[in-house]
Backbone as CSV, one residue per row, in Angstrom:
resi,resn,N_x,N_y,N_z,CA_x,CA_y,CA_z,C_x,C_y,C_z
1,UNK,107.317,86.581,122.027,108.737,86.779,121.758,109.236,86.147,120.353
2,UNK,109.118,84.603,120.061,109.236,84.072,118.945,108.893,84.900,117.372
3,UNK,107.304,85.555,118.129,107.209,85.794,116.547,108.165,87.384,116.684
4,UNK,108.173,88.362,117.769,109.262,89.337,117.644,110.565,88.919,117.140
5,UNK,110.978,87.901,117.308,112.646,87.149,117.018,112.375,86.981,115.548
6,UNK,111.533,86.203,115.229,110.767,86.024,113.573,111.087,87.498,112.503
7,UNK,110.374,88.119,113.158,110.071,89.682,112.384,111.278,90.179,112.355
8,UNK,112.108,90.260,113.394,113.747,90.561,113.254,114.491,89.888,112.331
9,UNK,114.565,88.846,112.152,114.851,88.242,111.285,114.806,88.190,110.232
10,UNK,113.487,88.267,109.900,112.990,89.137,108.171,113.768,90.039,108.006
11,UNK,113.457,90.619,108.786,113.609,92.578,108.343,114.960,92.625,108.171
12,UNK,115.855,91.642,109.134,117.652,91.272,108.329,117.774,90.636,107.509
13,UNK,116.576,89.613,107.285,117.160,89.274,105.486,116.992,89.746,104.531
14,UNK,115.746,90.864,104.525,115.461,91.818,103.970,116.266,92.687,103.468
15,UNK,117.121,93.261,104.429,117.398,94.229,104.350,119.421,93.672,103.881
16,UNK,119.905,92.497,104.034,120.502,91.640,103.349,120.841,91.740,101.582
17,UNK,119.112,91.033,101.559,119.189,91.203,100.152,119.148,92.098,99.529
18,UNK,118.749,93.554,99.730,118.979,94.877,99.245,120.421,95.185,98.986
19,UNK,121.190,94.964,100.246,122.220,95.521,100.175,123.151,94.563,99.406
20,UNK,122.431,93.256,99.129,123.662,92.125,98.319,123.576,92.537,96.474
21,UNK,122.068,93.052,96.360,121.751,93.397,95.200,122.665,94.403,94.636
22,UNK,123.449,94.168,93.215,124.355,94.820,92.538,123.675,95.653,91.646
23,UNK,122.289,95.834,91.410,121.677,96.427,90.407,120.979,98.036,90.867
24,UNK,122.320,98.629,90.858,121.976,100.238,91.330,120.974,101.368,90.671
25,UNK,120.768,101.354,89.894,120.208,101.923,88.775,118.416,101.305,89.256
26,UNK,118.131,99.787,89.687,117.208,99.352,89.980,116.866,99.071,91.108
27,UNK,117.028,99.824,92.356,116.943,99.114,93.703,115.854,98.030,93.782
28,UNK,115.599,97.332,94.940,114.775,96.707,95.439,113.446,97.381,95.942
29,UNK,112.231,96.798,96.033,110.878,97.945,96.796,111.758,97.974,98.218
30,UNK,111.422,99.103,98.669,111.016,99.218,100.146,110.337,98.562,100.600
31,UNK,110.120,98.272,102.049,109.161,97.254,102.350,108.045,97.916,102.550
32,UNK,107.897,99.027,103.186,106.935,99.813,103.337,106.718,101.107,102.818
33,UNK,107.149,101.031,101.939,107.084,102.822,101.029,106.882,102.405,99.740
34,UNK,105.710,103.140,98.933,105.766,102.862,97.612,105.125,104.489,96.767
35,UNK,106.134,104.718,95.907,105.970,105.814,95.237,105.005,105.954,94.007
36,UNK,104.284,104.532,94.002,103.255,104.725,92.730,102.104,105.611,93.124
37,UNK,101.737,105.853,92.058,100.335,107.055,92.527,99.056,106.137,92.754
38,UNK,98.403,106.394,93.419,97.005,105.723,94.046,96.877,105.444,92.829
39,UNK,95.876,103.961,92.753,95.362,103.688,91.412,93.966,104.012,91.109
40,UNK,93.249,104.565,89.931,92.184,105.012,89.968,91.085,104.469,90.235
41,UNK,89.874,105.045,90.397,88.611,103.688,90.648,87.954,102.692,89.741
42,UNK,88.161,101.834,89.944,87.992,100.242,89.640,86.733,100.441,88.429
43,UNK,86.986,100.114,87.366,86.025,100.444,86.352,85.585,99.219,85.714
44,UNK,84.079,98.636,85.275,83.671,97.552,84.793,84.679,96.798,83.809
45,UNK,85.021,95.808,84.739,85.935,94.493,83.870,85.722,94.671,82.302
46,UNK,86.560,94.502,81.637,86.711,94.682,79.999,86.520,93.268,80.350
47,UNK,86.010,92.704,78.937,85.805,91.569,78.637,85.900,90.902,76.837
48,UNK,86.681,89.993,76.982,87.019,89.525,75.337,86.884,87.955,75.575
49,UNK,86.763,87.518,73.970,86.573,85.680,74.347,87.527,84.951,74.461
50,UNK,88.866,85.423,74.377,89.754,84.344,75.176,91.442,85.415,75.722
51,UNK,91.701,85.621,76.775,92.159,86.440,77.708,93.632,85.741,76.819
52,UNK,93.686,84.485,77.202,95.040,83.676,77.331,95.906,83.311,75.734
53,UNK,95.112,83.546,74.549,95.121,83.800,72.994,96.105,84.259,72.516
54,UNK,97.249,83.845,72.027,98.125,85.137,71.969,98.301,84.940,70.614
55,UNK,100.028,85.600,70.162,100.055,85.620,68.784,101.250,84.709,68.493
56,UNK,100.653,84.301,66.957,101.451,83.203,66.785,102.514,82.989,66.677
57,UNK,103.438,81.713,66.796,104.807,82.594,66.856,105.845,82.758,65.439
58,UNK,106.835,83.222,65.639,107.431,83.574,64.591,109.068,83.582,65.041
59,UNK,109.783,83.317,64.238,111.320,83.067,65.043,112.474,84.393,64.228
60,UNK,111.440,85.576,63.751,112.289,86.374,62.421,112.823,87.181,63.947
61,UNK,114.163,86.884,64.363,114.763,87.733,65.130,114.761,88.982,64.781
62,UNK,115.187,88.972,63.406,115.463,90.684,63.222,114.517,91.777,63.428
63,UNK,113.122,91.313,63.195,112.203,92.114,63.819,112.175,92.299,64.983
64,UNK,112.199,91.308,66.077,112.087,91.326,67.239,112.972,92.274,67.455
65,UNK,114.565,92.065,67.117,115.676,92.914,67.425,114.923,94.598,67.281
66,UNK,114.072,94.848,66.388,113.963,96.211,65.873,112.931,97.086,66.761
67,UNK,112.334,96.243,67.464,111.147,96.379,68.943,111.956,96.590,70.215
68,UNK,113.189,96.509,70.362,113.942,96.695,71.950,114.260,97.891,71.861
69,UNK,113.992,98.675,73.242,114.290,99.744,73.422,115.635,100.615,73.025
70,UNK,116.220,99.562,73.496,118.285,99.777,73.233,118.457,98.122,72.429
71,UNK,118.794,98.395,71.157,119.466,97.107,69.976,120.118,96.080,70.834
72,UNK,120.811,96.403,71.514,121.847,95.757,72.065,121.779,94.724,73.439
73,UNK,120.461,95.107,74.247,119.961,94.459,75.429,118.388,94.369,75.007
74,UNK,118.004,93.361,76.352,116.772,93.500,76.440,116.347,93.574,77.693
75,UNK,115.559,94.796,77.876,115.256,95.134,79.472,114.224,94.492,80.227
76,UNK,114.097,93.961,80.990,112.920,92.987,81.708,112.678,93.543,83.213
77,UNK,111.657,93.814,83.481,111.226,94.009,84.727,111.133,93.080,85.414
78,UNK,111.328,92.468,86.483,111.259,91.693,87.221,110.941,91.714,89.248
79,UNK,110.316,90.965,89.461,110.872,90.862,91.067,111.826,90.523,91.731
80,UNK,112.403,91.261,92.801,113.405,91.335,93.511,113.326,90.330,94.856
81,UNK,111.917,90.238,95.248,111.807,89.996,96.569,110.358,87.992,96.415
82,UNK,110.309,88.090,95.429,109.194,86.810,95.282,110.347,85.525,95.054
83,UNK,110.606,85.286,96.201,111.373,83.645,96.814,110.932,82.904,95.559
84,UNK,111.864,82.008,94.889,111.536,80.996,94.143,111.137,81.673,92.707
85,UNK,110.567,82.744,92.300,110.176,83.430,91.635,110.844,84.326,91.065
86,UNK,111.418,85.299,91.491,112.179,86.075,91.410,112.569,86.868,92.295
87,UNK,113.833,86.593,92.701,114.599,87.504,94.213,116.203,87.498,94.098
88,UNK,116.771,88.051,95.117,117.999,88.063,94.919,118.742,87.184,96.050
89,UNK,119.369,86.499,95.245,120.188,85.521,95.931,121.400,86.183,96.931
90,UNK,121.091,85.859,98.261,122.556,86.534,99.327,123.679,85.843,99.423
91,UNK,123.825,84.797,98.639,125.406,84.181,98.636,126.123,84.985,97.306
92,UNK,125.086,85.395,96.409,126.178,85.899,95.298,125.398,87.422,94.576
93,UNK,124.284,87.587,95.163,123.493,88.808,94.886,123.145,89.000,93.332
94,UNK,122.658,87.522,93.031,122.410,87.673,91.770,120.989,87.268,91.694
95,UNK,120.154,88.141,90.852,118.302,87.770,90.745,118.566,86.412,89.859
96,UNK,117.830,85.418,90.662,117.465,84.171,90.099,115.589,83.656,90.538
97,UNK,115.553,82.907,89.814,114.307,82.036,90.141,113.624,81.788,88.625
98,UNK,112.010,81.317,88.979,111.347,80.717,87.794,111.227,81.941,86.808
99,UNK,110.669,82.896,87.245,110.835,84.097,85.871,111.667,84.511,85.793
100,UNK,112.731,84.655,86.126,114.501,84.828,85.957,114.871,84.162,84.910
101,UNK,114.481,82.822,85.126,114.935,81.747,83.778,114.363,82.117,82.532
102,UNK,112.889,82.546,82.243,112.439,82.618,81.159,112.628,83.858,80.999
103,UNK,113.430,84.975,81.251,113.804,86.185,80.614,114.903,85.975,80.212
104,UNK,115.907,85.249,80.959,117.463,84.933,80.386,117.297,84.129,79.306
105,UNK,116.188,83.099,78.986,116.265,82.208,77.776,115.548,83.188,76.826
106,UNK,114.759,84.290,76.591,114.509,85.201,75.577,115.802,85.910,75.328
107,UNK,116.145,86.506,76.427,117.854,87.004,75.675,119.012,86.394,74.998
108,UNK,118.749,84.644,75.499,119.847,84.098,74.877,119.146,83.840,73.802
109,UNK,118.087,83.427,72.972,117.729,83.099,71.788,117.859,84.748,70.711
110,UNK,117.759,85.763,71.285,117.928,87.021,70.676,119.318,87.283,70.564
111,UNK,120.383,86.507,71.171,121.999,86.937,71.518,122.270,88.067,71.977
112,UNK,121.343,88.390,72.843,122.104,89.716,73.491,122.031,89.741,75.041
113,UNK,122.337,90.488,75.762,122.378,90.616,77.137,120.978,90.976,77.516
114,UNK,120.766,90.132,78.769,119.565,90.611,79.560,119.809,92.072,80.797
115,UNK,118.997,92.822,80.408,119.205,93.498,81.957,118.582,93.416,83.034
116,UNK,118.355,92.790,83.585,117.407,92.934,85.015,116.778,93.829,85.625
117,UNK,115.812,94.754,85.630,115.056,95.947,86.657,114.478,95.369,87.540
118,UNK,114.545,95.437,89.037,113.419,95.136,89.500,112.734,95.940,90.246
119,UNK,111.208,95.595,90.006,110.020,96.550,89.918,109.481,96.225,90.394
120,UNK,108.213,96.751,91.261,106.894,96.720,92.021,105.911,95.848,90.942
121,UNK,104.699,95.309,91.590,103.978,94.770,90.761,103.253,95.896,90.106
122,UNK,102.717,96.851,90.894,101.888,98.247,90.610,102.818,98.787,89.430
123,UNK,104.169,98.862,89.144,104.591,99.674,88.528,105.014,98.628,86.496
124,UNK,104.492,97.152,86.580,104.849,97.022,85.685,103.913,97.152,84.241
125,UNK,103.110,98.203,84.472,102.109,98.503,82.912,102.792,99.373,82.775
126,UNK,103.066,100.629,83.705,103.363,102.210,83.796,105.057,101.825,82.607
127,UNK,105.501,100.943,83.318,106.888,101.383,82.722,107.257,100.532,81.442
128,UNK,106.373,99.510,81.151,106.092,99.264,79.636,105.863,100.529,78.721
129,UNK,104.732,100.731,79.377,104.022,102.010,78.366,105.106,103.435,78.642
130,UNK,105.784,103.405,79.817,106.745,104.911,79.218,107.952,104.512,78.624
131,UNK,108.328,102.907,78.058,109.326,102.444,77.184,110.619,102.578,78.408
132,UNK,110.660,102.303,79.066,111.661,101.617,80.800,111.936,100.721,80.208
133,UNK,111.174,99.140,80.080,111.547,98.332,79.421,110.808,97.351,78.544
134,UNK,111.415,96.650,78.095,110.794,96.120,76.829,109.754,94.845,77.375
135,UNK,109.923,94.056,78.633,109.403,92.986,79.034,109.430,92.748,80.292
136,UNK,107.667,92.186,80.609,108.112,92.017,82.411,107.647,90.503,82.802
137,UNK,108.764,90.065,83.122,108.291,88.826,83.560,108.466,88.464,84.992
138,UNK,107.371,88.515,85.291,106.723,89.042,86.822,105.558,88.680,87.551
139,UNK,105.467,86.994,87.527,104.405,86.310,87.712,102.920,87.429,87.474
140,UNK,102.751,87.930,86.303,101.879,88.427,85.654,100.751,88.012,85.431
141,UNK,99.404,87.882,85.731,98.490,87.576,85.225,97.557,87.778,83.717
142,UNK,97.565,87.324,82.938,96.862,87.647,81.854,95.740,87.426,82.110
143,UNK,94.834,89.090,81.385,93.221,88.857,81.948,92.870,90.010,80.358
144,UNK,91.656,90.304,80.432,91.198,90.857,79.046,91.523,92.660,79.221
145,UNK,91.228,92.988,80.835,91.729,94.301,81.264,93.207,94.716,80.877
146,UNK,94.009,94.001,81.219,95.202,93.675,80.742,95.433,94.412,79.272
147,UNK,95.161,93.570,78.541,95.143,92.831,77.368,95.216,94.665,76.516
148,UNK,94.389,95.651,76.863,93.745,96.604,76.250,95.033,97.828,76.899
149,UNK,96.221,96.878,77.560,97.038,98.016,78.046,98.477,97.861,77.571
150,UNK,98.247,96.123,77.026,100.000,95.539,77.110,99.613,94.115,76.020
151,UNK,100.518,93.587,75.465,100.526,92.114,75.057,100.976,91.277,75.709
152,UNK,100.437,90.117,75.802,101.117,89.268,76.519,101.383,88.088,75.449
153,UNK,102.616,87.167,75.919,102.989,86.462,75.374,101.519,85.137,75.827
154,UNK,101.340,84.029,74.934,101.106,82.562,75.601,101.584,82.373,76.959
155,UNK,100.384,81.760,77.554,100.599,81.211,78.944,101.914,80.405,79.394
156,UNK,102.532,80.865,80.285,103.755,79.549,80.246,103.447,79.191,81.766
157,UNK,102.755,79.737,82.538,102.600,79.012,83.913,100.964,79.070,84.282
158,UNK,100.415,78.333,85.084,98.741,78.652,85.678,99.121,78.557,87.164
159,UNK,98.876,79.747,87.890,99.106,79.314,89.068,97.532,79.796,89.326
160,UNK,97.544,79.824,90.871,95.925,80.180,91.427,95.959,80.450,92.867
161,UNK,95.097,81.355,92.607,95.110,82.055,94.057,94.974,81.760,95.408
162,UNK,95.025,81.238,96.166,95.273,80.625,97.717,95.068,81.818,99.154
163,UNK,95.321,81.418,99.977,95.571,81.955,101.135,96.416,80.940,101.791
164,UNK,97.382,82.332,102.910,98.307,81.867,104.031,97.537,82.483,104.975
165,UNK,98.161,81.383,106.230,97.534,81.623,107.474,98.263,81.220,108.372
166,UNK,98.218,81.771,109.780,99.076,81.662,110.293,99.224,79.688,111.457
167,UNK,99.891,78.989,111.418,99.869,77.812,111.273,98.395,77.281,112.145
168,UNK,98.689,77.394,113.576,97.831,77.509,114.039,95.548,77.486,113.819
169,UNK,95.805,78.522,112.736,94.727,78.352,112.165,94.899,77.693,110.472
170,UNK,95.583,77.086,110.251,95.629,76.344,108.851,94.392,75.728,109.440
171,UNK,94.660,74.623,110.160,93.431,73.320,110.170,91.731,73.776,110.509
172,UNK,91.866,75.305,110.825,90.436,75.793,110.783,89.610,76.023,109.708
173,UNK,90.650,76.488,109.031,90.315,77.308,107.418,89.502,76.808,106.734
174,UNK,88.417,77.074,106.319,87.298,76.457,106.067,86.930,76.890,104.255
175,UNK,87.265,77.688,103.946,87.478,78.503,102.974,86.930,79.885,102.969
176,UNK,86.913,80.899,101.995,86.857,81.949,101.851,86.349,82.517,103.467
177,UNK,84.997,81.773,103.455,84.176,82.760,104.523,84.873,82.334,105.630
178,UNK,85.785,82.106,106.396,86.421,81.982,106.960,87.610,83.551,107.134
179,UNK,87.344,84.314,106.244,88.271,85.417,106.385,87.387,86.441,106.154
180,UNK,86.008,86.524,106.970,85.033,87.572,106.922,85.559,88.348,108.453
181,UNK,85.696,89.411,108.274,86.515,90.128,109.256,87.215,90.619,109.692
182,UNK,88.195,89.547,108.682,89.323,89.296,108.950,90.413,90.515,107.716
183,UNK,91.893,90.292,108.494,92.765,91.594,107.513,93.171,90.832,106.782
184,UNK,93.491,90.947,105.500,93.700,90.102,104.736,94.825,90.858,103.120
185,UNK,96.298,90.980,103.553,96.779,91.221,102.475,97.467,90.946,101.614
186,UNK,97.509,92.050,100.143,97.670,91.839,98.949,98.620,93.026,98.603
187,UNK,99.497,92.610,98.025,100.364,93.356,96.970,99.488,94.827,96.444
188,UNK,99.902,95.945,96.357,99.095,96.727,95.418,99.122,96.675,93.803
189,UNK,98.231,96.809,93.323,98.385,96.484,91.718,98.327,94.828,90.977
190,UNK,98.053,94.146,91.618,97.581,92.718,91.390,96.502,92.715,91.567
191,UNK,96.034,91.705,90.981,94.241,91.145,90.848,94.033,90.185,92.161
192,UNK,95.212,89.839,92.565,94.623,89.706,94.359,93.331,90.324,95.229
193,UNK,94.092,91.618,95.449,93.212,92.273,95.515,91.662,92.382,95.710
194,UNK,91.164,92.968,94.273,89.805,92.655,93.654,89.312,91.215,93.906
195,UNK,89.802,90.119,93.675,89.657,88.850,93.533,89.034,88.709,95.101
196,UNK,89.910,89.072,96.239,89.582,88.576,97.651,88.451,89.179,98.076
197,UNK,88.234,90.519,97.659,87.274,91.323,97.865,85.820,90.870,97.151
198,UNK,85.728,90.488,96.013,84.742,90.092,95.056,84.349,88.536,95.786
199,UNK,85.211,88.266,96.376,84.901,86.909,96.928,83.925,86.392,98.223
200,UNK,85.091,87.608,99.117,84.613,87.552,100.371,84.179,88.912,100.023
201,UNK,83.117,89.445,100.192,83.153,91.260,100.814,82.954,91.401,101.680
202,UNK,83.234,91.056,102.824,83.172,91.104,104.540,84.850,91.182,104.646
203,UNK,85.490,90.668,104.242,87.047,90.924,103.913,88.072,92.382,104.171
204,UNK,88.395,92.642,105.234,89.227,93.653,105.463,90.561,93.944,104.438
205,UNK,90.242,94.029,103.501,91.452,94.047,102.141,92.636,95.168,102.601
206,UNK,94.616,94.689,103.076,94.942,95.676,103.053,96.471,95.787,102.157
207,UNK,96.329,96.623,101.493,97.466,96.502,100.578,98.665,96.916,101.203
208,UNK,99.709,96.377,100.337,101.165,96.689,100.614,101.772,96.739,99.531
209,UNK,103.396,97.439,99.618,104.062,97.459,98.674,104.288,96.113,97.785
210,UNK,104.898,94.863,98.367,104.953,93.716,97.938,104.740,93.060,98.983
211,UNK,104.902,91.446,98.607,104.504,90.269,99.507,105.885,90.356,100.559
212,UNK,107.209,90.858,100.438,107.544,90.837,101.408,107.000,91.861,102.681
213,UNK,105.866,92.786,102.580,105.245,93.900,103.220,104.471,92.935,103.918
214,UNK,103.767,92.629,103.010,102.857,91.299,103.717,103.035,90.852,104.556
215,UNK,104.204,89.959,104.476,105.029,89.058,105.197,105.375,89.611,106.767
216,UNK,106.064,90.385,106.554,106.027,91.444,107.867,105.077,92.093,108.392
217,UNK,104.097,92.479,108.155,102.563,92.839,108.778,101.796,91.668,108.711
218,UNK,101.877,90.282,108.623,101.645,89.322,109.363,102.407,89.215,110.371
219,UNK,103.803,89.209,110.130,104.943,88.425,111.582,104.514,89.659,112.897
220,UNK,103.646,90.898,112.333,103.704,91.783,113.028,102.490,92.031,113.817
221,UNK,101.433,91.116,113.467,100.624,91.108,113.934,99.164,92.300,113.746
222,UNK,99.596,92.852,112.423,98.813,93.899,111.748,97.944,93.098,110.835
223,UNK,98.042,91.973,110.049,96.935,91.407,109.278,96.905,90.181,109.764
224,UNK,95.853,89.057,109.588,95.480,88.129,109.454,95.751,87.111,109.181
225,UNK,95.909,87.408,107.622,96.148,86.522,106.478,96.520,87.026,105.114
226,UNK,97.392,86.296,104.332,97.957,86.572,102.963,97.260,86.314,101.937
227,UNK,96.979,86.903,100.720,96.377,86.278,99.623,97.245,86.507,98.284
228,UNK,97.330,85.612,97.627,98.088,85.601,96.120,98.362,84.735,95.829
229,UNK,99.306,84.304,94.856,99.193,83.100,93.404,100.195,81.892,94.537
230,UNK,99.575,80.636,94.244,100.120,80.029,94.865,102.015,79.757,94.769
231,UNK,102.350,79.943,93.982,103.378,80.094,93.719,104.110,81.020,94.812
232,UNK,103.715,81.777,95.076,104.396,83.500,95.617,103.915,82.850,97.313
233,UNK,103.153,82.273,97.220,102.737,81.826,99.261,103.418,80.991,98.823
234,UNK,103.936,79.605,98.513,104.729,78.734,99.159,105.723,79.059,99.337
235,UNK,106.708,79.722,98.910,107.545,80.581,98.893,107.745,81.330,100.499
236,UNK,106.479,82.229,100.172,106.279,82.753,101.802,106.346,81.656,103.035
237,UNK,106.186,80.493,102.735,106.000,79.453,103.750,107.080,79.490,104.030
238,UNK,107.525,78.812,102.945,108.923,78.117,102.984,109.699,79.128,103.931
239,UNK,109.858,80.260,104.103,110.414,81.046,104.752,109.941,81.312,106.514
240,UNK,108.675,80.926,106.365,108.156,81.421,107.771,107.821,80.070,108.379
241,UNK,108.418,79.183,109.499,107.583,77.681,109.455,106.697,78.203,110.560
242,UNK,105.940,78.971,110.768,104.784,79.466,111.557,103.682,80.192,110.757
243,UNK,103.804,79.732,109.743,102.893,80.308,108.118,102.591,78.447,107.419
244,UNK,101.449,78.615,107.122,100.927,77.515,106.218,100.370,77.859,104.848
245,UNK,99.991,77.083,104.074,98.854,77.360,102.553,98.324,76.147,103.161
246,UNK,96.724,76.605,103.744,95.838,74.997,103.706,95.710,74.846,102.801
247,UNK,95.167,73.111,103.280,94.365,72.518,102.214,92.993,73.061,101.821
248,UNK,92.805,73.630,100.447,91.926,74.566,99.941,91.835,74.654,98.543
249,UNK,90.529,74.671,97.902,90.351,74.883,97.001,90.968,76.593,96.101
250,UNK,90.695,76.126,95.012,91.869,77.669,94.594,90.370,78.798,94.487
251,UNK,91.218,80.019,94.417,89.827,81.137,94.559,89.970,81.469,93.318
252,UNK,90.898,81.563,92.477,90.670,82.230,91.275,91.918,81.340,90.269
253,UNK,91.751,81.301,88.988,92.845,81.079,88.261,93.826,81.868,87.729
254,UNK,94.923,81.913,87.637,95.839,82.888,87.480,97.234,82.696,86.775
255,UNK,96.689,82.907,84.783,97.330,82.245,84.372,98.827,83.631,84.103
256,UNK,99.768,82.904,83.894,100.708,83.828,83.779,101.435,83.872,82.520
257,UNK,101.783,85.152,81.526,102.056,85.722,80.412,103.013,86.527,80.543
258,UNK,104.515,86.383,79.984,105.488,87.299,79.757,104.822,88.722,78.944
259,UNK,104.783,89.979,79.590,104.056,90.892,78.906,105.088,91.962,78.050
260,UNK,104.431,92.856,77.031,105.173,93.859,76.224,104.156,95.027,76.184
261,UNK,105.100,95.683,75.210,103.974,96.706,74.878,103.203,96.484,74.084
262,UNK,102.303,97.150,74.014,101.339,96.731,72.775,101.931,97.642,71.930
263,UNK,101.857,96.898,70.265,102.650,97.261,69.128,103.654,96.447,69.449
264,UNK,104.138,95.602,70.221,105.486,94.852,69.989,105.590,93.499,69.238
265,UNK,104.164,93.160,68.574,103.854,92.073,68.178,104.938,91.085,67.460
266,UNK,105.642,91.715,66.754,106.744,90.921,66.317,108.053,90.539,67.961
267,UNK,107.914,90.916,68.795,109.012,90.105,69.960,108.023,89.784,70.560
268,UNK,106.396,89.901,70.613,105.780,88.874,71.283,105.511,87.407,70.677
269,UNK,105.873,87.522,69.087,105.777,86.500,68.545,106.807,85.608,68.684
270,UNK,108.164,86.603,69.188,109.219,85.662,68.735,109.083,85.295,70.249
271,UNK,108.766,85.895,71.132,108.815,84.985,72.877,107.868,83.646,72.339
272,UNK,107.074,83.617,71.906,106.483,82.781,71.686,107.198,81.274,71.418
273,UNK,108.129,81.646,70.088,108.419,80.874,69.777,109.349,80.257,70.275
274,UNK,110.639,80.796,71.621,111.137,80.272,72.163,110.292,79.563,73.154
275,UNK,109.336,80.011,73.889,108.505,79.318,74.911,108.134,78.068,74.133
276,UNK,107.869,77.995,73.008,107.420,76.460,72.121,108.903,75.824,72.319
277,UNK,109.725,76.231,72.171,111.240,75.590,72.094,111.091,74.720,73.861
278,UNK,110.710,75.572,74.681,111.286,75.062,75.717,110.553,74.099,76.431
279,UNK,109.061,74.274,75.822,108.058,73.017,76.188,108.444,71.493,75.853
280,UNK,108.828,72.031,74.544,109.195,70.784,73.784,110.811,70.011,74.205
281,UNK,111.809,70.759,74.302,113.183,70.336,74.436,113.203,70.239,76.164
282,UNK,112.433,70.214,76.826,112.716,69.697,78.488,113.089,71.146,79.491
283,UNK,113.351,72.244,78.798,113.979,73.433,79.029,113.010,73.928,80.475
284,UNK,111.955,73.363,79.991,109.992,74.448,81.034,110.153,73.325,81.817
285,UNK,110.273,71.702,81.986,110.121,71.168,82.860,111.429,71.492,84.023
286,UNK,112.827,71.670,83.335,113.610,71.469,84.190,113.640,72.996,84.956
287,UNK,113.508,73.892,84.525,113.165,75.663,85.504,112.080,75.123,86.616
288,UNK,110.607,74.390,86.374,109.861,74.189,87.201,110.369,73.458,88.509
289,UNK,111.294,72.022,87.705,111.587,70.894,89.056,112.543,71.913,89.317
290,UNK,113.805,72.738,89.223,114.351,73.949,90.237,113.533,74.242,91.230
291,UNK,112.964,75.243,90.574,112.479,76.243,91.212,111.048,76.359,92.271
292,UNK,110.289,75.733,91.806,108.894,75.581,91.959,108.289,74.284,92.724
293,UNK,108.763,73.344,91.840,109.008,71.800,92.803,108.610,71.512,93.955
294,UNK,109.907,71.810,94.361,110.428,71.640,95.607,109.348,72.102,96.976
295,UNK,108.435,73.679,96.643,108.296,74.007,97.191,106.447,73.880,97.280
296,UNK,105.844,73.608,96.167,104.767,73.149,95.521,104.456,71.837,95.722
297,UNK,105.436,70.875,95.644,105.783,69.746,95.741,104.680,68.857,95.180
298,UNK,104.283,69.589,93.758,103.136,68.660,93.367,104.270,68.655,91.521
299,UNK,104.049,68.037,90.599,104.602,67.393,89.523,103.639,68.382,88.359
300,UNK,104.078,68.975,87.422,103.624,69.747,86.186,104.080,69.912,85.403
301,UNK,102.809,70.182,84.189,103.461,70.148,82.812,103.213,71.212,82.384
302,UNK,104.098,71.752,81.467,103.368,73.337,80.453,102.505,73.559,80.007
303,UNK,101.568,74.517,80.373,100.563,74.615,79.362,100.280,75.100,78.246
304,UNK,99.226,74.464,77.760,98.875,74.220,76.064,99.138,75.787,75.639
305,UNK,99.575,76.521,74.910,99.760,77.554,74.158,98.565,77.775,73.083
306,UNK,98.188,78.843,73.613,96.530,79.395,72.693,96.897,80.417,71.537
307,UNK,96.850,80.100,70.288,97.423,81.312,69.508,96.125,81.731,68.478
308,UNK,96.683,82.494,67.918,94.989,82.782,66.930,94.361,84.409,67.170
309,UNK,95.187,85.230,67.903,95.113,86.612,67.826,95.571,87.441,66.825
310,UNK,94.632,88.446,66.378,95.006,89.266,65.374,95.287,90.493,65.562
């Protein structure tokens, strides 16, 4: 009965968030539906010398503005349901969170408004490629495969992949082997699905439209665990007191970068100059302390940027 009431509360909260969002042209993704075509069969991973290496920063605002779809605003793809990262605040209907703050900072430096568009993880690369958005600020992991499709800023946060389980199972969790034969949920279009299958082949991986869908499936006893970045799982655990992220070794490193269309080098370089300023003037730490420290419960410092990509 408790689990049923909790499920109903989560569904109601999700509906409330959707109703509160004022972005009619870009609604929140529905919890159980996705129009994204099925992903093609996985190919061998692309290798590169250093996936986290980006372009040297430049403060050439004029060159950056020329690469925008609409010269009068920065269109950014974000999450609308990832608590503390990118979510709709039900009190005022505004999109807020760690990723949102970085999107707003880039727009402010360009002296233009920011148009936030809620997108799914699976749609990030497609919408950049189709010219629907200028930038993605949606907890996107930088890796060699993705560099063949998009361009990344320097890393602005180092996340790690972990597992969320029920409160009763947290003390018994002994690592990935505990997941053998278990149903583990992760959103489509994320690195989490492939990672968990590689780490524990006997996992029954269940894909969902987003992490909200995974949480609903968990509360409805359709899956046994959820895997994802620690930033995301901490937000889920904060919303459901019957879940926990147990003490565990990280499954993988998940360095986050802002993503741009390939060829938009001037825009990437300008974003890197803004990120450099945010590391130096304390804005990075202020954003972290506001959005992530209360749930992750650890101090953090901004990752050191790596430049030199040609």
